[in-house]
C-alpha positions as CSV (number, residue, x, y, z in Angstrom):
1,M,22.7,-3.0,152.4
2,A,20.1,-5.7,153.4
3,G,19.1,-8.1,150.5
4,N,18.6,-6.3,147.1
5,K,18.3,-2.9,148.9
6,V,21.0,0.0,148.5
7,E,20.1,3.0,149.9
8,I,22.3,6.2,148.8
9,C,22.0,9.8,148.9
10,G,18.5,9.0,150.3
11,V,17.6,6.7,147.2
12,D,16.5,3.2,147.8
13,T,17.1,1.2,144.9
14,S,15.5,-1.4,145.5
15,K,12.1,0.7,145.0
16,L,13.4,1.7,141.5
17,P,11.1,1.3,138.7
18,T,12.5,-1.3,135.6
19,L,11.1,0.4,132.1
20,S,10.8,-1.9,129.1
21,H,12.6,-1.3,125.9
22,E,9.3,0.0,124.6
23,R,8.5,2.6,127.6
24,M,12.2,3.5,127.6
25,R,11.8,4.8,124.2
26,E,8.7,6.5,124.3
27,L,10.3,8.2,127.6
28,L,13.1,9.3,125.3
29,E,11.1,10.8,122.4
30,R,9.2,12.5,124.8
31,A,12.3,13.8,127.4
32,H,14.1,14.8,123.9
33,A,11.1,16.9,122.8
34,G,10.7,18.9,126.1
35,D,8.8,16.9,128.6
36,S,10.6,17.2,132.2
37,R,8.3,14.7,133.7
38,A,9.4,12.0,130.8
39,R,13.3,13.1,131.7
40,D,12.9,12.6,135.4
41,E,11.4,9.6,135.2
42,L,13.9,7.8,132.7
43,I,16.5,9.2,135.1
44,H,15.2,7.7,138.0
45,A,15.0,4.5,136.2
46,N,18.3,4.2,135.6
47,L,20.0,5.0,138.6
48,R,20.8,1.3,139.2
49,L,23.3,1.6,135.9
50,V,24.8,4.7,138.1
51,L,25.3,2.7,141.2
52,S,26.7,-0.1,138.8
53,V,29.2,2.2,137.5
54,I,30.4,3.6,140.9
55,Q,31.3,0.4,142.6
56,R,34.2,0.2,140.2
57,F,36.0,3.5,142.0
58,Q,34.7,2.6,145.6
59,N,38.8,2.1,146.5
60,R,39.7,5.7,145.8
61,G,38.7,6.8,149.2
62,E,36.4,9.2,147.9
63,N,33.0,9.6,149.6
64,V,30.5,7.1,147.7
65,D,27.7,9.7,147.8
66,D,29.8,12.3,145.9
67,L,30.3,9.8,143.1
68,F,27.0,8.9,142.9
69,Q,25.8,12.0,142.5
70,V,28.7,13.1,139.5
71,G,27.4,9.6,137.7
72,C,23.9,11.2,137.6
73,I,25.3,14.2,136.2
74,G,27.1,11.8,133.3
75,L,23.5,9.7,132.9
76,M,22.0,12.9,132.4
77,K,24.2,14.0,129.8
78,G,24.2,10.7,128.3
79,L,20.2,10.9,128.2
80,D,19.7,14.3,126.6
81,N,22.2,13.3,124.0
82,F,21.3,10.2,123.1
83,D,20.0,9.3,119.3
84,L,17.2,7.3,119.1
85,S,18.0,6.5,115.5
86,M,21.6,4.5,116.9
87,N,21.3,0.8,116.8
88,V,22.6,0.9,120.5
89,R,21.4,0.2,124.0
90,L,20.7,3.1,125.9
91,S,22.9,1.6,128.8
92,T,25.8,1.0,126.6
93,Y,25.6,4.9,125.3
94,C,25.3,6.2,129.2
95,V,27.9,4.1,130.9
96,P,31.1,5.5,129.2
97,M,29.4,9.2,129.8
98,I,28.9,8.5,133.6
99,I,32.5,6.7,133.4
100,G,33.8,10.1,132.0
101,E,32.1,12.7,134.4
102,I,33.8,10.7,137.7
103,R,36.9,10.4,135.9
104,R,36.7,14.6,135.6
105,Y,35.8,14.8,138.7
106,L,38.6,12.7,140.6
107,R,40.9,14.0,137.8
108,D,40.1,17.7,139.5
109,N,40.1,16.9,142.7
110,N,43.4,14.7,142.7
111,P,45.7,16.1,145.8
112,I,48.7,16.1,143.3
113,R,48.4,18.8,140.9
114,V,49.0,17.5,137.0
115,S,49.0,19.9,133.9
116,R,46.1,20.0,131.7
117,S,48.1,18.5,129.1
118,M,49.6,15.8,130.8
119,R,46.0,14.9,131.9
120,D,44.8,15.3,128.6
121,T,47.5,12.5,127.1
122,A,46.5,10.3,129.8
123,Y,43.0,10.4,129.1
124,R,43.8,9.9,125.7
125,A,45.6,6.7,126.0
126,L,42.8,5.2,128.1
127,R,40.7,5.6,125.7
128,T,43.1,3.9,123.1
129,R,43.8,1.5,125.6
130,D,40.1,0.2,125.4
131,A,40.0,0.9,122.2
132,L,43.0,-1.4,121.5
133,A,41.8,-3.8,123.7
134,A,38.5,-4.3,122.2
135,R,39.9,-5.1,118.6
136,L,42.8,-6.9,119.6
137,G,40.8,-9.0,122.2
138,R,43.9,-8.7,124.8
139,E,45.6,-5.7,127.1
140,P,47.7,-3.9,124.6
141,T,51.1,-2.8,125.5
142,V,52.7,0.4,126.3
143,G,54.2,0.4,123.1
144,E,51.2,-0.6,120.9
145,I,49.1,2.2,122.7
146,A,51.6,4.9,121.5
147,R,51.9,4.0,118.1
148,E,48.3,4.1,118.0
149,M,48.1,7.6,119.5
150,E,51.5,8.5,117.6
151,S,53.5,9.7,120.3
152,P,56.2,8.9,122.1
153,E,56.2,5.9,124.4
154,E,57.8,8.1,127.2
155,D,55.0,10.7,127.0
156,V,52.4,7.7,127.5
157,V,54.3,6.2,130.2
158,L,54.7,9.5,132.3
159,S,51.2,10.6,132.0
160,L,49.7,7.6,133.0
161,E,52.2,7.4,136.4
162,A,51.1,11.3,136.4
163,I,47.3,10.3,136.9
164,Q,47.6,7.6,139.4
165,E,46.0,8.3,143.0
166,P,48.6,8.8,145.5
167,I,49.0,6.2,148.1
168,S,49.8,6.8,152.1
169,L,53.3,4.7,153.6
170,F,50.6,3.7,156.1
171,D,48.2,1.6,154.0
172,P,47.8,-1.7,154.5
173,I,48.5,-3.9,151.9
174,Y,47.9,-7.3,153.3
175,Q,46.2,-8.3,156.3
176,N,45.2,-12.0,157.4
177,G,43.6,-12.0,161.3
178,G,46.7,-10.2,162.9
179,D,48.7,-7.4,162.6
180,A,48.7,-5.8,159.1
181,I,51.3,-5.0,157.0
182,Y,51.9,-1.7,155.8
183,V,53.2,-0.3,152.5
184,M,56.3,1.2,154.5
185,D,56.8,-2.3,155.9
186,Q,57.7,-3.0,152.2
187,V,60.3,-0.1,151.2
188,R,63.7,-0.5,151.6
189,D,65.3,2.6,152.1
190,E,69.5,2.4,150.5
191,R,70.5,5.8,152.6
192,V,70.1,4.2,156.0
193,N,73.3,3.2,157.5
194,E,74.5,2.0,160.8
195,D,76.5,5.2,161.4
196,D,73.6,7.7,161.2
197,W,72.4,5.6,164.2
198,V,74.4,4.4,166.8
199,R,75.7,7.6,167.0
200,D,73.3,8.3,170.0
201,L,74.1,6.3,173.0
202,S,70.9,6.0,174.5
203,I,70.0,4.0,171.3
204,R,72.8,1.3,171.5
205,Q,71.8,1.2,175.6
206,A,68.0,0.7,174.1
207,L,69.3,-2.0,172.0
208,G,71.1,-3.7,174.6
209,R,68.0,-4.2,176.6
210,L,66.4,-6.3,173.7
211,N,67.0,-9.9,173.1
212,P,69.0,-11.2,170.8
213,R,66.5,-11.7,167.9
214,E,64.3,-8.3,168.8
215,R,68.1,-6.8,168.5
216,R,68.7,-8.9,165.2
217,I,65.8,-7.6,163.5
218,I,65.9,-4.1,164.6
219,R,69.8,-3.9,163.3
220,R,68.4,-5.4,159.6
221,R,65.7,-3.5,159.5
222,F,66.7,0.0,160.6
223,F,70.4,-0.2,160.4
224,Q,70.8,-2.3,157.4
225,G,67.4,-1.0,155.6
226,R,66.2,-4.1,154.7
227,T,62.7,-5.2,154.0
228,Q,60.3,-7.1,157.1
229,M,60.3,-10.0,154.1
230,E,64.0,-10.4,153.8
231,V,64.4,-10.7,157.5
232,A,61.8,-13.5,157.8
233,E,63.8,-15.1,154.8
234,E,67.1,-14.7,157.0
235,I,65.7,-15.8,160.7
236,G,63.4,-18.4,159.3
237,I,59.9,-17.1,160.6
238,S,57.2,-15.5,159.2
239,Q,56.9,-12.0,158.0
240,A,54.2,-11.4,160.4
241,Q,56.2,-12.8,163.0
242,V,58.8,-10.2,162.0
243,S,56.3,-7.6,162.1
244,R,55.1,-8.0,165.5
245,L,58.3,-8.7,167.4
246,E,59.5,-5.6,165.3
247,K,56.7,-3.3,167.2
248,A,57.2,-4.9,170.7
249,A,61.3,-3.6,170.8
250,L,60.5,-0.5,169.5
251,Q,58.2,0.1,172.4
252,Q,60.4,-1.6,174.7
253,M,63.0,1.0,173.5
254,R,60.9,4.3,173.0
255,K,60.0,3.1,177.0
256,F,63.6,3.0,178.0
257,M,64.7,6.1,176.0
């Protein structure tokens, strides 16, 4: 990206035309009458709209070019179905069409398979949430969404949770110029206990090679299942320091073992 220039799918958005309202209406009338050139010009002139929409979905790990192409399908559906007699802007009508097409693509490509009925409930809940937010002027509660849908609150919660994107334990959740803190660093495993670890004599010997603070961190983290934040508060150092000391101690133990 340089200045206002964005290249995506081979399209230089800085060179896209901007149409007046009158020109847009003229092209829509011609396109609906079967003029393919007018339709192509409309699509080309509204690609910036697709670009603005896909920015909402860029943190999902999907290829941006793929999202752009899927968004273009939504744009074309919006252009083809737009009713000139409606008192709404073309962009207002097309944006939900673009979003809907991208959401369908993400749903169908989700690595976790969710039943169609549950997906339908989830997306109906999302539409209901948006409608209620517009009507109430605030974010509605799950209970309000469920009542509007005339569905059990539990079904709404389960369906919305089912379509959430999965995350990796190794996804970073914080980084401030030093070592990153990952999801796994915040997970506490209640099943971990000291007996499961100290049975192996080599681990005990490796622990003996650590200095007292490193040994204390390893015991709290892996024998007692504490989070790095809990260990940091107990020892009186930052979580970033706990992370660095933990990694160094584990490396030293691996070398010994």
